[in-house]
N, C-alpha and C positions, 0 to 999 in steps of 0.2 A: 559179701558171702552168705550164699544161699542155705541155709541148712535144712531140715527134714522137717515140714508141718505136718501137723495131723490135729486135728479137731480135737478138744480138750477132753470129754468122753471117750472120745475112741481110746486116746492113748492112756487111759486109766482101765479099758478093758479089760486089761490083762491082769488077776486077779496074785496071777505068779508077779505082776512089776512093782506093785504097789499091796501089796498081804506085809498089814503091820505087823511085826515082830522084837522081841524084846529088846534093848539096846543098851542096857544090861550087858555087868558080867555074867550071868546065867547060877551068879549062884554069891558068897558071902567074900570077900575079896581079904582079909582081915586076915594079915599075916601073924599073930597070936593066938591067943584065945584059951591054950593049954596050958594044962599048969607049967610052976616053974622046971625045968630041970629036963622037961619030957618032948622024947623026938619032935622037931619041928616037922608036921606034917609036909604034900608036893603041896611047891607055892602055886598060886592061883592065874589063872593062863592072862596073859598083859592082850589088854585087847589095842588093837594097831589101830593107825592111824596114817589114813593114804592122800596126801594131798596132789597136787598140781596145779596147771592153769585149764581153762575153761573158755576158749575163745574162738569167734567165725572169722578171726581179722581183727574185727572189736571185740571188745568183750564182752564175751556170754549174759552179763548186767543183768540179775534177777533172778537168773535159774538159780535151782535146787540141785542139788547132785545126790541120787538114791543110791544106795549099791544094796545089787541083788547077788548073794551067791551059791552056787552048782544047787542047793536048794532047792531053790527059787523064793529063800526068804529075803527081804529087804533087812539086812543085816548096820545100815548107816544112810543116815542122809545128811548136810549137809545147812551150811547158816547162805543165804543170799548171796551167788557174787557179787563183789564189788565189782569198782572200777579198775583195778589190776589183772580181773579173772583170775584172781586167786581162789583155790577155794583149799576144806581139812575137812575128814571125816574120818572118828573115830566108828571103826568097826566093834560090833560084838565078840565079846571075847572068844566065843564060840563058828562065828564065822567059818567058810570054809572055804578056800580059792576054788577054781576061779572066779573070779566075780567081771560080770558087767556092770558096770558103769553113766548112767540114763539122768543128764543134765536138761531138762525143761523149766524152760519160761511160758509165761500165758504169752500168744501171736492174738492175731485179731478177733475178735469177740466168742467166746467157744470153742478160739484154736491152741491148741500145743505144740510151742516147737520143742522139735528134741537134735539131741546128740547124745551118738552113743562110744564108749571106750568099753573098753578090757582089758581087761588084768590077770595074766593064771595062774600067778604064787603070790602068794604071801610073800615071800624073803625081799618082795620088790613093794615099794610102801607110793612112792613116784609115779602116775601116769595123768594124762592130758587127756581134754574131753576135746575135740575139734569135727572139725570139717572131717579133715584126713582118715582121727579115727576110725571113724559112723564110718568111711569107705570099709576101712579092716576090718570092722566088725559084719558090715555086708558080706564080706568074705567069708566069715568065718558059719556067718550063719546058715543053715539048709535054703531058706524061701529068700534068700537077700536082703531080707526086709531085720535091717537092725533091731529093732523095735521088742522082732519076735527071738531074737536070739538069746535073752533068760529062761525064756520057757524050754526051747528047745535042749539047755545043758542041760535045764531043771528034766526034762524026758525022754534025758538020754538020744537024741539026734540028733547032739553036736559036740566031740569032741576039744577040747580048749586046753593044748598045753603050750610049753614053749616054743614045742615043734609047732605045730601048725600054725602059730600067732606069727614066727618069722617066718612062716610061709606064705602069710598074705601080708604079710608086710614088706613081702619082697614081691609080691604081686604089683601093690600100689606106687614099688618106687619105680618097678615098670612100664605097667598103665601110665605115668606121671612122668619120668626120665625129663622128657626136653622141658618141664616149666618145675624141675628140680634145680636143674644146670643154671638156668634163665635166673630163676633166685636164687644161687649159694647155698643149696641144702640138702645137697645129694649124698652128703654122707652125716646130716646129722637123720638122731633117732627119733623119728616118727608119732615117737608114742611118751618117749619121758623126757624129749626134749626142754630142758629151761629156758624161758624169754621171756618178754616184756611182749606188751601190746601195745608198741608202735608207731608200729610198720613197715619195722625194718628185718631184716633174715626170718626167720621161719613166720612170723607173723604177715611176711609180708608175701609169702606164699599162700599162705589164708586164702588176702585179700585177693592173692589172682587168681583161685578159681572160686565156682561155683558150683555145687550140690547138692541134688535132687534127688532122689531115691522115692519110688512109684512104688508100692507093689499091685502086680499085674492080675495074678492069681493065689490061689495058692501053696503053688510050688517054687511064685519065681517075680521079680525084683524089677524094675527099667530104669537103669542109671544113667546119669546126666553129670556128667561134669564140664561146668563151662569154663573159658579160657579168659578171663574181666583181657584181653590185648588190645588195643588202639586200633580201630581198624585204618586202613589210607583213605578212608572219606568216610560220611556219615551212612552209607548207603551200604555198608559195605560188613555182615553180621562178625564176631569173632569169631573161633575155629572152639568145635566141642566134640568129646568122648564120649561117642551112646555106643551100652551092651546090657545085655539083658543078664542077668546074676546068675541064667540057666549055663551061659559062658563059659566051661571050664577049662581054655585053652586061652591064657595072657595073650599067648603070641597071635590067637583070629583076633584076639580086642586089638591089641598097635595094632599090628595090619592092618584090620581096616576102620580104625584111625590116626590118620596121618596127620596128626596134627602142626606139623611142619611144614609140609607140601601146603597147609590150610592156611596160617598163617600171613603177618601181612607182609609181598610181595612174594608168595613161598620159601622165605626166606627163613631158617630159625628163627624160633619164639628165642628176641633176647629183653634184657633185663630192660632195655629203656623202650620198647614197646609194651612192657607191662608196668600194672599201678608204678605209682609214684613213689618210693620208698618216705615211710613216715606218713602218708595217707592219714591213714588210721587215725594218728591223734589229732592229725589239723580235723577230720573231721570233729572228735569225740569233742576241742575245744568249741569250735561252731557251738555247736547240742551247749556246751557252757552258756557260750553267752546268751542263746536265747533265754534257754534257764533264765537268767539275769535280770533277764528284762521283762520276761513275764512274771517274776518274782516282785518286780515294782508297783507301786501303788498304781492303780487308772490316772486319778489325775497327775501323778508323775510319769509316766509312758507321754500322754497324750496330750495339749491342749486341745480343749473343745467351747474354746472360747465362740466360736463361731459354730455355723450351724454344719459344717464342711468333717467330711469326717475322714480325711486324704490321705496321705504321706507326708503332706505335708505337717500333718499336727502332730507327729511324733517326733516329740519333742525330747526323751531322754539320750542324752549319749551311747547310755547300753545298751539300747534300742537303735538309735541310727548306725551306727560304732559296726552292728551285720550285715550289713547290706555292701553292696560293691559302690564304691564312691562315699561310703560315710552316708548314704542316703536314700531309702526308702523309695525316689523316687524313680529310681537306676530300673525296681527291678518289675519282669512283665513275662508275662506268663500264657500266654494263647490267648494275647490281647488284655488279658485282665490284670487290674494294677490293684495294688496296696491298699486297702479303706475299707472303712465302715461297713456298708453297703451289704450286700445279700450274695452271698457266695464271690466277695474278697479276697485275695488271700490273704490270711493275716488278722482277718477281723479278729478274733479273738484282744488283739490291741487293743483293741479301742472301748472292750467292756467289760468290769468285771467279773463279770464269766469265764473272761480267760486267766483275769489273776490267778496264779498256782499253777498253771498249766505246766508240764514237766516234759521236756521234751529227752526223749534216751534212742539206744538199740539202733544207731546209727551203723551205716552201713556202706561203703564203696557200691556202685555197684557199671558202671563206665564212665569213660572220656571220651565224648564230642571232640571224632579228630577237626571238623573245620571252623573250632576256637576254642577248643581247650576245654570245654564246659563239663564240669562232673555231675552225675547224675547219683544224688543217695538218698539212699530209702532211711525212713526213721519212723516212731511210733510217738506219738505226742498222748500224753492222755492230762483231762481236764480238773477242776478243784470238785466238781461231781464224783468223777472218776472213767469217765468216760472218755473211748480212746478213738481215736484214726492213727492208721497207716496211709502212710504214704510216701513219694517223693519228692524234693525239692531241688532244683538245679542253683551250682555255686561254683565258681568262678577265685582262680587264686589273686592272691589282690595281699602285698607289701609281707609277704608270706605266711598266710591267714587264706582261709577260704568263706566267700564273703555268697549274701544269698544276691541271685542276682534272675534266675527262673531263668526258660528256654530262648526266650526273645522274641517269643514268638509272638503272628500278630492275631491271629486264628486261633479259635482253639481244636484240641485233636489230643488223640486217646484211642488204643484199641486195645482191647480189655480179651484177654482169656476165658468163654463163655460155655459153661455145663447149665443144663437144663434136663427138668422130666418133666414131659405136658404131657398132665392128664384131661382124657374129654369124657367129663364125668358126666354131660346129657345125651338125653336119647339113644340112650344102652350102648354105648359105643365106647364105653372101657377098655377092651381090649386092643384095642388102636393108639392105646396109649404107649410113650418111647418117650426113648433118651437120645439126647441129643447132644453135638460138642461143634462148636468152634471157635469163632471168635466176635465181638461186637467192638462193631467199628462206628463208636462214638465221639461225634462231631455238632455240637450245640449249634440250635439253628437260632444264628446271631440277627435280632431284628430292628429297623429303625424305623421309627413311627408304626407300627403295625404288621409292617414289613418285610420276610427276610433281606436284608444283603446280598445274599450271598449267589448265585444263581444255580452252580453246581459243584464240586469235585470229584474232581477224576481220583480215585485211589490203584497206584500199582501195589500187590503182591509180593509176597517175597518170595514166588515163581514166576513174576510176570505179568499176573494176568491183571487186565485194569477196568476197575468195579468205578462206575457212577452214583453217588449221594445226592440227593436232592432234598427242598425244603419241600414240606407241605404244611399246610394248614393244620394246624391242630394239633404237632408234632414239636414237642422239646427239642424232638435233634433229627438232621437230616436221614432221609430213609434209602432207603436201594430200590434202584430201576432199573425194573425188566424192561429194557430196548424194543422187545419181541412180542407184548402182552398190548393186546386197549382195552384205555379205561372200561371200565363197567358201566350198565346203564344206571344212570342217575350221577354221575359222580363228577364231584367237581372242581378235579383238580387239572390244570392247564395244560400236563406235559402228560403223556402220554407211558403207562409201565410204570405207574409210582407202586412201590408195598405199603405195608406200614413196620415197616421195622428196618432194622440197621444188622439185625444177628444173619453173621453170615454163617451157615449150619455145613457144615464139611460133613460130619457122615453126624446117620441115625438109625434104631434099631427099637425093635419093638420088646416093650417091657417082660410083657405073657411069649418066652419062644415057640408056645400054642399057636399064635397067630400067623397064621402066609406071608412070607416076607414077599410076596407079590401080592397085591400093590403096595409100594413101596410110603410110608410115613409121608416122602413128598409127596410120591402119587395122591396120595389120599386126604391133604392139605389143600387148600388153596394156595396159591403161587404165589400170589400179595402177601403171605405169611411165610412162606418157606422159601430158603433162598439154600442153594446145594450146586456141589459139582464131583457127584459122585461117583463120577469115574476118574477124575486122582488122587480119591480119598478111600479106595472099594475094602479096608478092613480095618482092621486094630492100628496092627503095624506102620499102614501109609500118617496116620497121626500119632504114634508111640516112635516116629522117624523126626517129623519136625523138631524143629533147633528150638530151644526156650527163648534163645535174643535172637529174634527174628525184627526186618528192618520194613515198615510198610510208607512208599511215600504219600503224599498228598498234596495235587496243584489243588488251587480252588481259583475262581473266579464268579464275578461277583455281578451281580445283578444291573447292575449299572453302564458292563461293561463285558458281556456273556461269552468274547472272541479274544479276548484281555488275559494270555493269564497274571493272575495276582499276587499269588507267591505262593512257592514250595516248601514245606513242610515234611520233616521222617519224626517217626515214631519207632522206638526201639521197645519193645515185651521184655517183661520179664524171667519170663515165665510160657510155656505152651499147653493151649490148653486139654484134659484128661480123654486117655480115650474110652472106652463107649465100655470096653472090659475093667476102667481103672477106674470109673464114673460107679460102675454096679458096688466098688468096697467104700462111698463116700454116701453116707445117708442123708435125707433132706426133710426138711419140716414138714406136715402133713397137716391139713384144715381138720378141727374133729368133727362129728359125723353130725354134731346138733346144725353146725352153720352147712356143707357141703345137702342136708337135709331142705333146709331153709333156699337156698340157691335155687337145688332144687325144682324146690318149689314153685319158684316166684318165675319157669322159665318154660317158654314159650312149648306148648310141644309139634312131633310131628305133624307138618300139614301148614302149621301157623306161623306166619312171617312177625320174625327173624327166626327158624326155626331154633331149640335149644339155647338160643340169651335168653340170658333172667332178666327182668323187666326190674327196673333201679325202681326206690319208692318217692312217689314226690309231696307226699304230703308231711312227710319228717325226712332227718338226716340215716342214711343208711348207716346198718343198726355193725355191731364192732365184728369184725374176724374174728374168733378163737383157735388157737394151733398148739400143736404138742412137737417136741422136738425131743428125736430119737438118740442116745448115746450115741449117734457113728455120726452124728450132724452137727452145722455149723448152724445156728441157729440164725433167722431170717435180723435184718435191718430196716430194711426198708418194703415196700408195696407199692404198684401201679396197680392200677383199674383201667382198663382197654375196654371203649366200645363205641355206635355210632353215636351223631346225635341223630336226632328224632327223624326218620321219616328220609335219613338221604345217609349218602354213604360216605359223607365226612367223618373220621375219627375223633378222638382226644384220646386222652390220656390225662389223669391225677393219681397222686405220689400224697406216700406220708410215712416218716423216718418217726424211728422209734426205737428200743432202747434193746440190744442182747440180752436180757433177762424178762424184760416184753412176750408174752404170749394170747395178746389181743391187742389190734390197734383196730377204730376209727377209721375212715375212709372222708370228709368232706368236702362235698364239692365247692369248692371256689367260690366267692360271690363276685358275681360279673359275668362268668366265661358263659360261652354261649350257652357249652351240656346242662346250664344248675336253675333251677329253678327262680324267678324273677323276685320271690317274696318271702319264700322256705330257704332259710338261712340253711345252707349245710348241704338241703334235697338237692336234690335232680329236675330238671324240667319233664314235663309230662310226653309218656310214652320212652323213653329212654331208655336204652337198653345196653348190658354191660355183655361183651363177650367174653373176655377172659381178666384173669388176674395174676396177676406176678407177686411170691416173694424171694425175698433174693437177702443174699450174704456174698461175701468176699472174704477172703484169704488176707494174709499179709506177704505175700508176691503180687496179689489186685485179680486174684482169677476168681473172677464170679461164678454162683452157681446158684441156681432159680429154679422153685418149685412154681408152675403153670400151669393154674386151671382156663380149661381151651372150655367152652362153651357154642361152638360152631358146630353148625351140619360138616361132617366130611364128606366129601366124592365120593360115590358108590364104587 
């Protein structure tokens, strides 16, 4: 289940939501104290207790439930939600209905995952917090943003009563009618039903949908309800319900989203096409198995008496039995096998640093029709507190889910990608722009220093075909422009290679005063920018894209370029943000001292390469320092881009760091062509940097980049 994803600081930015209020009774609660025989005073008010279940299909583990009353005061908080999803909150005795309940837990670094519910009267003490209640709260919020509902109630902009809540519930029933029927929950109380987080009944309903609500502006939000229905093949995306909160007519929403017609075979959504009953509990059991494995000491998990660190070295039954066939050697994901080497799956099993890693927050994502394998999203946290959000592919075996990987031979990933591209040299700041699209990430697999791939042909969800090719100096394949010749001095063997795998669909200048013509695409070098603006002319064209889109990759090897070696598909879990949505998302910023240093090292107009910053050869590059505003996700990696000295050959170097870090140093990796031959970490003489990117990701895999560019734009 996909729930609301927000930066942690953004979720806390509303003072009305998180103002600390007294949680006591508001006075002396003793029942006596008067003289014997004196008339008893008025009874102290009794503090009500709210309870229910917080679940997104799986239990919403680790979340804290915060209750806000109609005055905007915080009147109670819960203990963290456990594995059964149940919570309990004792309210301040003077708490005033209606109440807004906010379930929040940490997501990706700096991010808060949030679901909202509402209780209209203190006469009831039971209410759940689920993606369904999140939708109900959206219908009650004037902006469609559930997180703004408490503010709206306190300000008198939203009237929450038994009648208005009932009306909102009725609307959600109409919108979800086919899914309610398929899961047997048409008559279930959507706010207050008692249920178990075992993947059956109401919990199966939660497993069968994914909800994402993205604020578009101050008065509306974009809403998508994805139906987690097994497609007829791996290339068919599931149906989805998409609408704006500004649409007041439920009839028009239902008419525009005929999910029965778009479901498998055009037939009504049926129980057998949705997630199998009980899947949530199977996922939870798999995570418990992983935790049992990683709780063992390293020498018990693996036998490293030999120099190898492969699947065969994993000896503990607790670790072997979580893999298909009870053998880690059966796991293959994008050509990678389990092992202790760099970038190997489950590498932590082989090292003491992996001991104590905890896997949690498992959620069903989708089932591959071709082989029945299931994609599961999860969080893992190591003993040092470092967290990763990712997915793995599992299969059903002997009544359990076992790790098996996607089975693919070659790497593949499509990442919804958002960027703010700032031009910091040559007085070009006015041409800084936002862009949104996808990063087509295919690792450059090499053997003997040469790529084994000739090209990868990518068919987009709209049927367009793009070509990715290897390029010297790049760790990822890059897009090819068939219509562009190579620039003078290029050593590329193939014409028209770009410097990027970024598929930019739309871009808009940051400064509204900058004339839209020429567009950012026209101002940039075509080798840095790739777009098809005719198909994505406005924000609505981006917002209409499905979260789960299917991309097809066809691989051709350098040894036999004429023969198709493999076909692989990739399904995204979310879509890119539109530009107006992206403006709501803050991004990190280099501090002024760092910017001043970069500008001071850059070449002035007329000096080649114009605007680019000379990298130091006598010592390593100084650290970069940055700040992170309240509405931003903190970066966790940085990549430096440049050209080899005196050539048109690109290179890129990077570094990863913690989400709490506010500075990092990029060292040139010893032995690479761009590095100084004798000064460790320094760059070769006359090597220039033309850009640096700071990147972060949320729990769905959506990436955000602040890119500082130092290149001369087109006139």
